[in-house]
DOKOL-958396 format. One record per residue: y, x, z of N, C-alpha, C in turn. Coordinates in steps of 0.1 Angstrom, whole numbers, plus 5000, padded with zeros to 4 digits. Atoms other than C-alpha are relative to their C-alpha. Layout:
! DOKOL-958396
YXZYXZYXZ;...
***
This chain:
! DOKOL-958396
498950104996023615065347501250044989;498849975008026615025323501250015008;498849964994030015135334501249954993;498950075008033214935327501350055008;498849984993036815095336501049904999;499050104998039514865348501350065000;498649984997043314895345500649875007;499350094991044914695373501550005000;498550015000048614585367500449895009;499450084989050214445398499450025013;500649984988049714525434500449915011;499550094990051014215451498949935006;501050074992049113945468498849994992;501250025007046613885439499450124997;500449865003046414245428499350085012;500549944989045714365463498749925004;501350084999043114075467499050044992;500849955009041314195437499450125004;500349884995041214545448499249995012;500750004988039914465483498649934996;501350085004037214215469499150084993;500849915008036014465445499450125009;500649914991035614725472498949945008;501150064992033714485492498949954995;501150065007031614305467499650054986;500349925011031714545438498550034997;501549955000028114665445499149874997;500550125002026914285447500149964985;499650035015028614215414499250084991;500749925010027214515397498549984999;501350035001023914425408499449904993;500250125008024014095394499950014986;499749995013025314205363499550114992;500449865007023914545356501350074994;498949945005027414665352500750065013;499249944991029314905374501550024998;498650005002033114845379500750115007;499149884993035715125385501449974994;498550005003039415065387500550124999;499849865002040415375371501750025001;498649995001044115315368500849875006;499450104994046615105387501550014997;498749975001050315025378500849895008;499250074992052814895402501450004997;498650005003056514775400500850115005;499249894993057715045426499050075007;500849934994055915325440500450015015;499649994987057915335472499849855008;500250124993057214955482498850025008;501350004990054814905512499149874994;501050095004051714705502499049975009;501150054992049014515516498750105000;501149895001046514795504500750134996;499649875006047015155498499150064988;500949955011046015255463499950165000;500149855002044815625457501250064991;499149945007047715835447499750044986;500649945015045615995418500249904990;500250105009045415655401501149904997;498950095000048615475408501350054991;498949955007051715475386501049874999;499150105001054815275379500349964985;499950015014054315285341498849924995;501150095003052214995329499450044986;500449975012052115115294499050125001;500949895000050315435304498649955006;501250084998047715205319499249944989;500550075012047314965290499450104989;500449935011047215245266499050125002;501049894996044915495284498549954992;501150025007041815515261498749985009;501350004990039515525292500049835006;500050124994040715175304499649904989;500650095008038514915288500349845002;499650144997039714585305501150025008;498749984992043214515316500149875008;499950124991043814285346501549995002;498550034998047414145344500249905011;499850074988048414035378501350015005;498649984993052114095380500949885001;499350134999053213715375501450004991;498949995008056313615356499649984986;500450035012056613585319500450104991;499549915010058613855303499250134999;500749875001056914185312498549965000;501350045001053614005316499649984986;500250025015053713885280500050134993;500249875005054314245270498850075003;501249944997051514375289498849944993;501150085006049114105276500050034986;500050005014050214135240499650144995;500249865003050014515239498550035002;501449994998046614515255499149934988;500750085011045314255230500050064988;499949935013046614445201499250125000;500949885002044614745212498549965002;501250065001041614515212499350015014;500549994985041214525251499949865006;499950114993040114225270501149995011;499250004987042714085294499749885009;500350094989042213905325501349965008;498750044992045213695340499849885008;499850104992046013475367501349914999;498650035001049413395354500149854992;499850125007049913025346501249974992;498650005008053613055337499850054987;500249935013052613315310499349924991;500750075009050013095297500749854995;499150135003052212775297500950034989;498949995010054912945277499650074988;500549925012052913185255498649994996;501350015001049413065255499550034985;500350025014049212985217500150134995;499849875005050613325209499050095005;500949924994048213505231498850004996;501250025004045313345220499750044985;500049965012046113395185499950164999;500249824998046613785192498750045002;501349965000043413805206499049984991;501050035010041513635177500350104991;499649925011043413855153499450145003;500449874996042214175172498650015006;501350014997038814065179499650035015;500250004987039014045217500249865006;499950134994039313765243501150015012;499050024989041713645270499349925011;500750074989040313525304501049955010;499150054992042213295326499649905011;500550104990040213105352500949995012;499250004987042513215382501249934996;498750055001045513055364500349875005;499950134997044812705375499249985014;500950044987043812595411499350115007;500549884992043212945425498550024999;501249965002039512975434499049894995;500950125005038312635419499750044985;500549975014036212705387500349914991;499750105010037912455365500250024987;499849965014038712645334498649994992;501349985006035112715326499149865001;500350155000034312345337500349944987;499750095012036212195310499750074987;500149935014035912475282498650014998;501349985004032112535286499249875007;501050084993030212305311500249854995;499750145006031911985294500150004986;499949995016031812105258499549894994;500750125008029511805249500749885004;499250114995032011565265501449974994;498650035003035011385253500749985015;499350004985037511445284500949864998;499450124999038711095293501350005009;498949964990040911195323499950105008;500049894990041911475344501249965010;499050024991043811405376499850105012;500149884991044611705397501249995011;498949964990046411785429499950165000;500149855004047212145417501150085005;499049934993050112245439499849995015;500350024985049312335475501149985007;498850034993053012345487500249855001;499850145001053511985476499149925010;500950084993050311865491500050045015;499949984986050912045523501349915006;498950064997054311895526499849845001;500550165000053011525518499049975011;500950014989050111575541500750005014;499450014985052311665572500949885001;499250124999054711385563499249875003;500950134996051811135564499550015014;500750004989050211275594501149995013;498950004988053511325616501049914998;498950085002055811095600501350104998;498949904999058011395595500849984986;499150025012061111405571499650124990;500349905010060811605538500650135002;499249884998063411855546499550085012;500549924989061811945580498850074997;501349955004058311995566500350124990;499949905011059712195535500650155009;499649904991061612425561498850095007;501249934995058312495579499150044990;500649955012056612545546500450144995;499449875004058912835538499950105011;500249904987058612985574498550045000;501549975000054812975569499450074988;500349925012054913125535499349924988;500550115008053612795518501049984988;498950025009057012775499500950114999;498949915002059412995485501349975006;498650024996062913035497500849934990;499450105009064012885465498849934995;501350075000061312605464499949904987;500150125010062212405431498750034991;501349995008059312555411498949905005;501250104994056812375434500549875002;499650134998058712085447500549914990;499650075012060111975414498949974990;501150025008056811965399499750104988;500149945010057112245375498850125001;501149924998054412475388498549934997;501150105002052012165386500049984985;500050025013053112115352499550124990;500549885007052312475340498349984999;501650024998048612405354499649894991;500450105008048512065338500050004987;500049995013049512165305498750094996;501249915005046612445304498849915001;501450074999044012195314500249884988;499850075013045311945288499750074987;500349925013045112215261498650014999;501549975001041512285270499349844995;500750145003040611905270500249934987;499750075013042311805238500250094988;500149905012042312105216501150044995;498649955005046112175209500650055012;499249954988048412385230501249925003;498850104997050712165249501250095005;498849934995054212285251500649935012;499550054988055812265285501149904998;498950094998058812065274499449864995;500450145004056611785262499249935011;500750064987055111725299501149945006;499150074990057011455318499750055012;500149914988057611625351501149945010;499250064987058811465385499450075012;500649944987058611625419500149905012;500250084988058511495454501349995010;498650004991062211525468500349855005;499850124997062511145467499149925010;500950074990059511075489500550015015;499650004986060310955525498849955008;501150064990058210885556499849855000;500150154999059010515551499149974987;500750025013057410535514498550035005;501249984996054410705529499349915010;500550104990054010455558499649874992;500350155007054110135535499250014989;501049985008052110305509498549985007;501350004993049310355535499849865004;500250144997049909985547499549924989;500650065012049209885511498850064996;501249945001046110085511500050134990;499849885008047610405493500350125006;499349874996048410775498500750054990;499249925010051110955480499750124999;500449865002050011255463500950044986;499449955012051811475435498750044990;501250005008049311435406500450074987;500149955014048811625373499249914993;500750105007047611355349499950044986;500349985015046011405315499149874996;500850115002044811065302499849974984;500050045013043410945271500049855000;499950144998044510595265500449944986;499750055015045710365235501549965002;498650055001049210275225500049845003;500150154998050109925239501149934993;498950085008053209855218500350074988;499449955013054909915184499050004990;500949995013053410015151498750085003;501249924999050810255167499149915009;500650084991049509975189498550004997;501449995003045810015195499450144997;500449885003045610365184499950105012;500449934989044310655204501250085005;499049904996046910845226499750085012;500449924990047111115251501350035010;498849994989049511115283499850135008;500149874992050311445299501349995009;498950004990052511425330499850045014;500149974987053211515365501049945008;498950064991054711295393499249955011;500550054988054211155428499449864996;500750145004051710855425499549955014;500750074991050110615448498550004998;501449985003046510695451499149925009;500750084992044010435465499350075011;500549944991042910535499498350044998;501650005001039210475488499750114991;500249885010039610755461500050145007;500149874993038611095471501250085000;498749935002041811245459501049985013;499150044991043511055487499850075013;500449934988041711255514500250174999;499749875002042611595500501350055007;498749974990045111745527500450154999;499449864997047312055536500150074985;499849925012047312325510498750014991;501250015010043912235493500349944986;499950075014043712145457498749934997;501050085006041511895438500149954988;499750045013040811805405499049924995;501050105003038911495393500049994984;500249995014037611525357499049894995;500950105004036011225338499750044985;500549985015034011275306499249894995;500850115006032311015285498850005001;501449974998028911175292499650015013;500349974987029111305324500449905010;499250084990031311045342501050075007;499049944993033511135369499550125010;500249884992033411485387501150035008;498949984991035411635413499850155004;500249854999036212015420501250035011;499350004989037712105454500050125006;500049864994038912425471501550045001;498849944997041712655480500750034986;499349995013044412665451500750125000;499249885000046112985461499550105010;500549894989045813305482499550114995;500749875005044513645477498649994996;501550005000040813585482499649884990;500550095007040413265465500350014984;499649965015042313375433499350124995;500849885004040413715433498749964998;501450065004037213505432500049974987;500050045015038313355399500250134991;499749895009039613685386498750094999;501349945001036213845394499149944991;500750095009034513555376500350044986;499349985012036613625346499450174997;500249855002036014015350498250014995;501350005004032213945349499749964986;500050045014032613765317500450104988;499449895009034714025301499150134999;501049885000032314305312498949994992;501350035008029214135297500349994986;499650025014031014055266500350134994;499549885005032414405262498650095000;501149925000029014565271498949974987;500950055012026914335245500649974989;499450015013029414335219500449864996;499750145002030213955221501649994999;498650035004033613885204500549855000;499850155001033313495206499549935011;500350094991033313255233500449864996;499650145003033712875234501550004997;498649975004037112875217501049915009;499250094993040112735237500549894994;499550115009041212505209499049944992;501150065010038812255192500849884994;499150095006040812055167499649864999;500450134999039911705177501149905004;498750074998043311595185501150084996;498849915006046911705176501049955010;498850034991050311695193500549864997;499550145003051211385174499449885009;500750094990048711195197500849995013;499250014986051111255227500749875000;499250114997052410945240501250025009;498949984991055910945253500049925013;500250064989056210865289500749845000;499450145002058610565279498949914997;500950115006055710395263498749995010;501350014991053010455290500349875010;500150134991052010125310499650045012;500549994986051810155348500249895009;499750074988051909985381501050075007;499149934992054710055404500349965014;499450024986056010095439501450014997;498650015000059710025442500749995013;499150014986062010085473501549984995;498550045002065409915473500650025014;499350014987068009945499501149895000;499350135004069709605501500949955013;499350084989072209405521499249895005;501050094994070509185546500849864999;499350145002071708855533499249914993;500750095007070208545520500350014984;499950015015069508525482499850144994;500149885005069008905478498750004989;501249995007065408865464500149914986;499750105012066708585439500550084988;499349955010068908825419498750114994;500849915003066209095418498949944991;501150055008063508855407500449944986;499650045011065508715381500150104988;499949895010066009045363498650044996;501449975002062309125366499549894991;500450105008061608785351500450004987;499449995012063708825323499450114990;500949895006061709155315498549975000;501450045000058608965318499250095009;500749914989057509175348499849935011;500450084989055509025375500150085014;500049934987055809115413498849965007;501350024992052609145432500149985015;499850014985054109165467501550055002;498849954995057409205485499850025015;500249984986057609365519501450055004;498949974994060709385540499550085016;500649944989059709625569500849975013;499450054986060109515605500850135006;499449914993062409705628501250074992;499049955008065109765601501149914998;499050114999067309455609501450075002;498549944998071009525604500849964986;499350025012073509545576499450034987;500849955011071409735552498650035004;501549994997067609715550499350054989;500949975011064909865529499249884996;501150095006062609635506499150064991;501149945008059409735490499549894989;500650085011058309585457498850074994;501249965008054809615441500049934987;499950075012055109555405498950024990;501050035010052609445378500350094989;499849905011052009655346501249974992;498850015010055009735325500250164995;499649875005056210035303500950075009;499049924994058110305318501449964995;498750025004061010245296500649855004;499550124994061309875305500350015015;499649994985061109965342501250085002;498849934999063810225339501349924997;498950095003066109965321500249895012;500050094989065209715348500850055012;499449954985066009945378501450034998;498549985004069410035360500849865004;499350114998070209675360500149935015;500150054986069009595396500950085008;499149924993071109895407501549945000;498750045002074209715395500449885009;499850104992073709425417500850035013;499149954988076409405447499250005011;500749984986073609365472499250125001;500849904999071909675462501050135002;499049884994073409995481499550134998;500449865004071610285467499149994987;500850005012069710385436498549975002;501350044998066210225434499150114998;500949885001063410475440498649934995;501250075006060210415419498950114999;501249925000056710575421499049934993;501050075008053710495399498949985010;501350024993050410365411498850034989;501549955008047110525398498849925007;501050074995044510275405498650055001;501549945002041510475393499049905000;501050094999039810175384498850054988;
***
C-alpha cells in the first residue's frame, strides 16, 4: 500500500472535521484506494486556543510555512478560511509542486485564475470540491460528469443561512429581524451577517460554478448580487398565494440578447437575488439550512443535487473526496485532470443585469384612495409593460395599504426606471420593492 503524508493547515471547524473523519474512516478510504493517509504536520493560528479536537503536540505548530515547506509533506490541505494568508499558503504550496486541497470559496472567487495558473506552471493540481455547497458533490459533476454537455442553466440555493431564515419566515410568519437573531444565536449566522444575508457568500459560490460551466474565470465584481433584507412575511404570504416560494438563488443562465445590436446573440447571465420559485419546482421545497443545485445540460436535461451545504462533517466529506483524487494523482504520476477552463465562452458574453428580461413581483405601499391604480397603470403602459395581476391584501384597510403587482416580461433597466417614476407619485408612501420571478419553464 502506498503512503501519502498530509499537511493540515487550519484547526477550526473544517480542519477539526477533516482530522476526526480521517481518524474514523481513514482505514476504509485507504482500503478503497490502496493508499494510506497520514497527517504528519498540522498548523494552527494559535497554539493556546481551545479546539474541537486535540492535535498531538509533536506535529502541531503555529508556523504554516514550516508545514508547507516540509519535504515530507506531499499534499497540503488549506482550511484556514479568509483570503490573504490562505492565498500565501496555496501559492507557496503550488510553487513547490504540491497538490492543494481547499474548501475556501472566498479564496477561489478572488484569486482562482491566479491559483490555477500557478498550479499549471508547476505541474500540480488544485482541488476544491468543498468550496461550494459543503458535502454536495457539485464541482465534479459540472467539471467531469457533465463534460459532454453544454450547461444551459444552474439554479442554486447555496447559502444555508438565508435558506434557514426564509424557511422560518414562511413556516412561522416571523419577521426577518427576529429569525436573524435566532440564526445568530444558533450559529447559523455570524454576529456580523452581511456576507450571508446580502448575498456575497452565494455570489462567491455562484461565480465558481459559472466559471466551470462556461470556461472563463468569473470576476466577483461582474456578478449582480442582491440579498434578502427586503423580504417580509407579507411578501412570502402573497408569493405562496400566487403559487410561489421566495428563495435566494444563485443563477447562471445561457440566454440570448433581447435588445440592441447584440439581439439574438448568445449571452450568459450570472447573478444572485431573491426570487419567486414555483411551488411545483423541487427547489421550492428545499428548507432550513439545506442546499440544492439544479443543473440543466443540453444532453442530460435537468438534474438536482441536494444536501447539507456547511458544517464540519459534510465539508469534510468533500475534502476527503478531493484528497482521494490528489493522492491517486500523486501516486500514479497524473499531472492533468479535466481542466477548470474550457474556452468555449468568454467574459464578453456576460449580459449586464440591466438587459436581462424577467417577470416581476412588485410590492407598493399606497394611500387607500380611489384612482391609485390608474397612476401606476399609466406609467407601466407608457413603458409597454403589462400587469398580469393586482392584489390588495385583505385586513389592511386604513390610511396606507400594501398592493402587490405581478408584472409581465420586461428588462431590468426598464423596470428600475418605471419604479423610480412610480415612487414619485403622491399616493406612493415608500420605495417600491421588486423581486424577480423564475418560472423554470
